[in-house]
Structures are given as C-alpha cells and as structure tokens.
C-alpha positions in Angstrom: 5.7 -36.6 19.3 4.5 -37.0 23.3 3.2 -33.5 24.3 1.5 -32.4 28.1 -2.1 -33.0 26.5 -1.1 -37.4 26.7 -0.1 -37.5 29.9 -1.9 -37.6 33.2 -0.2 -37.1 36.2 -1.6 -40.1 38.9 -0.1 -39.7 42.1 -0.8 -43.0 45.0 -1.4 -40.8 48.8 -3.6 -41.8 51.7 -1.8 -45.9 52.5 -1.6 -46.4 56.0 2.0 -45.5 56.4 2.7 -48.0 59.2 7.0 -47.0 59.2 6.2 -43.4 59.7 3.2 -44.0 61.9 1.6 -40.7 60.3 -0.3 -40.0 56.5 3.0 -39.2 54.9 1.3 -37.6 52.0 0.9 -35.2 54.6 4.2 -34.7 55.9 5.9 -31.1 54.9 9.6 -30.5 53.8 10.7 -26.8 53.6 7.3 -25.4 54.8 5.6 -27.8 51.9 3.6 -30.8 52.2 5.1 -34.0 50.4 1.8 -34.5 48.0 2.5 -31.0 47.4 5.6 -31.5 46.6 5.2 -34.1 43.9 2.3 -32.2 42.2 5.1 -29.2 41.9 7.3 -31.7 40.2 4.0 -33.2 38.4 2.0 -29.8 37.3 4.3 -28.5 33.8 4.9 -31.5 32.3 1.0 -33.5 32.1 -2.0 -32.6 31.6 -4.7 -33.6 34.6 -3.3 -34.4 37.8 -5.8 -37.7 39.3 -4.7 -38.3 43.2 -5.8 -41.9 44.6 -7.3 -42.0 48.1 -10.1 -42.8 49.6 -9.1 -40.0 52.0 -11.1 -36.5 51.4 -9.1 -34.6 53.3 -7.0 -34.9 49.5 -9.4 -32.7 48.1 -7.4 -29.9 50.0 -5.2 -29.6 46.8 -7.5 -29.1 44.5 -7.0 -32.5 42.3 -9.7 -34.9 41.0 -9.5 -36.8 43.2 -10.3 -40.9 43.1 -11.0 -43.6 45.4 -9.6 -47.2 45.5 -10.9 -49.3 43.0 -10.3 -52.4 45.7 -9.3 -51.3 49.1 -6.4 -52.2 51.1 -5.0 -53.5 48.5 -1.5 -51.3 48.2 -1.0 -49.7 45.0 -1.4 -52.5 42.3 -5.2 -51.4 42.6 -3.9 -47.2 43.4 -1.7 -48.2 39.5 -5.2 -49.7 38.4 -7.5 -47.3 39.6 -5.4 -44.5 38.5 -4.8 -46.2 34.6 -8.4 -46.7 35.2 -9.7 -43.1 35.4 -7.6 -41.7 33.3 -7.6 -40.1 30.0 -5.0 -39.9 28.4 -2.2 -42.4 26.8 0.3 -42.4 29.1 0.6 -41.5 32.7 3.2 -40.5 35.1 2.8 -42.6 38.4 4.0 -41.4 41.6 3.7 -41.9 45.0 3.0 -39.0 47.4 6.2 -40.0 50.1 9.1 -38.5 46.7 9.3 -35.1 48.6 12.8 -33.9 46.5 11.5 -35.1 43.2 11.9 -32.8 40.4 10.3 -32.2 37.3 13.7 -33.2 35.0 13.5 -36.2 36.6 10.1 -36.8 34.9 11.6 -35.2 31.7 13.6 -37.5 31.7 10.8 -40.1 31.7 8.8 -38.6 29.0 11.4 -38.7 27.0 12.0 -42.9 26.6 8.5 -42.8 26.4 7.6 -45.8 22.9 5.0 -47.5 21.5 7.0 -51.0 21.7 6.7 -50.7 25.9 5.0 -50.5 28.6 6.0 -49.3 30.9 9.4 -46.9 31.5 11.1 -46.9 35.7 13.9 -45.1 36.5 16.8 -47.0 38.3 18.5 -45.3 41.1 21.5 -46.9 43.7 20.7 -50.1 42.1 17.5 -49.7 42.7 14.1 -49.7 40.2 11.5 -47.5 41.0 8.5 -49.0 39.8 7.3 -45.9 41.5 8.8 -43.1 39.4 7.0 -44.3 36.3 5.2 -43.9 33.4 2.1 -46.5 32.3 0.6 -46.6 29.2 -3.3 -46.3 30.1 -3.9 -49.8 28.0 -1.8 -51.6 31.7 -5.0 -50.7 33.1 -7.2 -54.0 32.7 -4.0 -56.5 33.4 -3.8 -54.8 36.2 -7.7 -55.4 37.3 -7.5 -58.9 36.8 -4.4 -59.2 39.2 -6.3 -57.8 42.0 -9.1 -60.2 41.2 -6.9 -63.1 41.6 -6.3 -61.3 44.7 -2.7 -60.3 43.6 -0.9 -57.5 45.4 2.8 -58.1 44.5 3.5 -54.2 42.3 6.8 -55.9 40.9 5.4 -59.3 39.8 2.2 -56.9 38.0 5.2 -55.1 36.4 6.9 -58.2 34.8 3.7 -58.7 33.0 4.8 -55.7 30.5 7.5 -54.9 28.0 8.8 -52.8 31.0 12.3 -50.2 30.0 14.5 -49.0 32.9 16.4 -45.9 32.9 19.1 -45.2 34.8 19.5 -41.8 36.4 21.9 -39.9 36.0 24.2 -39.3 39.5 23.2 -35.3 39.8 18.8 -36.7 39.9 19.7 -39.8 42.1 18.3 -38.5 45.5 15.8 -36.8 43.9 13.4 -40.4 44.1 14.8 -41.0 47.8 11.0 -42.5 49.4 10.5 -41.3 53.2 9.2 -43.8 54.9 10.0 -44.2 58.3 10.5 -40.6 61.0 14.7 -41.8 60.9 14.6 -41.0 57.2 12.6 -38.1 56.9 16.2 -36.7 59.6 17.7 -37.2 56.8 16.5 -34.6 54.2 18.2 -31.8 54.8 15.6 -28.7 54.5 16.5 -25.4 53.5 15.9 -22.1 55.3 16.0 -18.4 55.1 16.6 -16.9 58.9 17.2 -13.6 59.0 19.7 -11.9 61.8 18.3 -8.5 64.2 19.5 -5.9 66.1 23.0 -6.5 68.5 22.6 -10.3 67.3 23.1 -9.2 63.4 25.7 -6.8 64.7 27.1 -10.4 66.1 27.0 -12.2 62.4 27.8 -10.1 60.5 24.9 -10.5 58.7 20.7 -9.7 58.5 20.0 -13.2 56.3 21.1 -16.3 54.8 19.9 -19.2 53.9 21.4 -22.6 54.5 20.6 -25.6 54.3 21.0 -28.3 57.7 19.0 -31.9 59.2 18.5 -29.3 62.3 14.7 -31.1 63.7 14.2 -28.8 66.1 15.0 -25.1 67.2 16.8 -26.2 69.4 19.4 -28.1 67.1 19.2 -24.8 65.4 19.9 -22.4 68.0 23.5 -25.7 68.7 24.9 -25.2 65.0 24.3 -21.4 64.6 26.5 -21.0 68.2 28.7 -23.3 66.2 29.1 -20.9 63.6 28.9 -18.0 65.9 30.3 -18.7 69.1 29.8 -15.2 70.2 25.4 -15.9 70.1 26.5 -17.5 73.3 27.0 -14.8 74.9 23.3 -13.1 74.0 20.1 -13.0 74.7 17.3 -13.5 72.3 14.1 -15.8 70.2 13.2 -17.2 67.8 10.6 -17.0 66.1 8.9 -19.1 62.6 7.4 -17.8 60.0 6.4 -14.6 61.9 5.4 -16.1 65.3 7.1 -17.3 68.6 8.6 -20.1 69.4 9.7 -22.2 71.9 12.7 -24.4 72.1 11.4 -27.9 71.5 9.0 -26.5 68.2 9.6 -28.6 64.8 11.3 -27.1 62.1 9.4 -26.6 59.3 11.5 -25.1 56.6 9.5 -21.8 57.1 11.0 -18.9 57.0 13.2 -18.0 61.2 14.5 -14.8 63.1 16.4 -14.0 65.8 15.4 -11.6 67.6 17.4 -9.4 70.3 15.4 -8.9 73.8 12.2 -7.5 73.4 11.4 -3.8 75.9 10.5 -4.0 78.9 11.2 -7.9 78.7 
C-alpha cells in the first residue's frame, strides 16, 4: 500500500516567467501566494515538500529548497534535481503556476501508482500535463543523462519512460489550469468576503456576503456592486481591504473587503 511516507512533493519554482513578467510563484490569489496554494494541496499527501529554485526568496515557505543541478535548463533540470534529492520512491511533481490545484487531483494520481509505470501524468481539456504528475525516483538517472547531452525538451524526456495518462473528470479539469500571462491571471475567479456597515448595510439589506469575481481593482469591484445594489450610487463610502483604507486604483488580492459609510467629520 502506498502511503504518504512513500511520496515526496516537488515544486518547480523560480523560473524566468518571461510571459508573466514576474516570478509566478509569488503571485497571489485569494490572499495567498501561488506557491502556498501548491504547498497546501501537497501537504496532506506527502512526507516532505522540496522546492526547486535558485532563489533564496523561496525560503519564506520553510520547506527544503534545493538548486538546479544545471542552471537555466528548464523543467528537465528541475525534475532531475528534485528526483535526485528525494528520499522516497515516488514523487508528485508540480509547477508553481497552478494556484487552483486541489488535493483531490493529486489523490487521483496516487491511486494509479503501479510498479510497471514510471510516470503518471494528468490530462485536462485534451492537454497532457507532465508538470502535474508522479515520477519514480528511478527516473533521475535518465533525466540527468539527457541534461548532460544538452537535451532540454520535457516531453522528449517523458517519452523515454513508461507513462500513464489520467484524464481528469470535468469537475477537476480546471483545477490544473496554468497561469502564464497577466491575461490568464485576470481570468481567475477570486473569492472575496465583503462586509457592509451602517448606511451601506441598510442599502444592501445584508451585513456580509462572499462572492466570486474576476475583478482586478477596487474600482471594478465597486462598479459590479453598484449594478447589484443600484442605490449604492447615491451613497458616499470608503473601501478597506484587509482592515486598511485603500484607493479605487488598488489591486484586489482576495482578502476581506469592508464598505464603510463616511466617517464623522470627513
């Protein structure tokens, strides 16, 4: 029987993220960094989590961080490095840019572990995903040999092994969505908790609600709320995010929002 003692979680982080323009592992969704979302999905299912990154910023997550055995060589090097450092026979390998990932997806992979398969990867919306996959630690030597022969193509590396592909059920398919560009980031629905106070609560007829949205700024959120509660247009109010007053241009991070009536005297 495969237990968490037989499995290590490996997160590939700290890439160049040229299309996003910033390190994707430190982007936030619903008030939590992408990397932390991945850690939270892995934690119930693995004995250890390794972060593969050459950047010490990732030490804030308090997980074992290792560096690539060959720098600037993409996910092939990241996987090779993680597998070499692993102390268990099986490894859940994930990229850091899948903030919607759920433990249920990883459990599906774990349920298909068998002696005669080297790699188990998911398929979602017709696309196979070798960075949402389980790798045997015995794959390390082949990955290292490919690197030493200047081979950097991940799919070519994967094709050297016995691979099993698991098609995710529709209810889990979106949970492995990669976020590679600012446009894709905007498409993610954030969950936000909104509290209404004083005169504003009289307008909305509720004190609190949780909504899903795709808004980016406070202005966009206010516009959507005034469509829902037209009488808000007649009210003056201030907006606080995470207990601090913010301007309309402030980016939403998924933390608590408070809609406040004007303060006495200003």
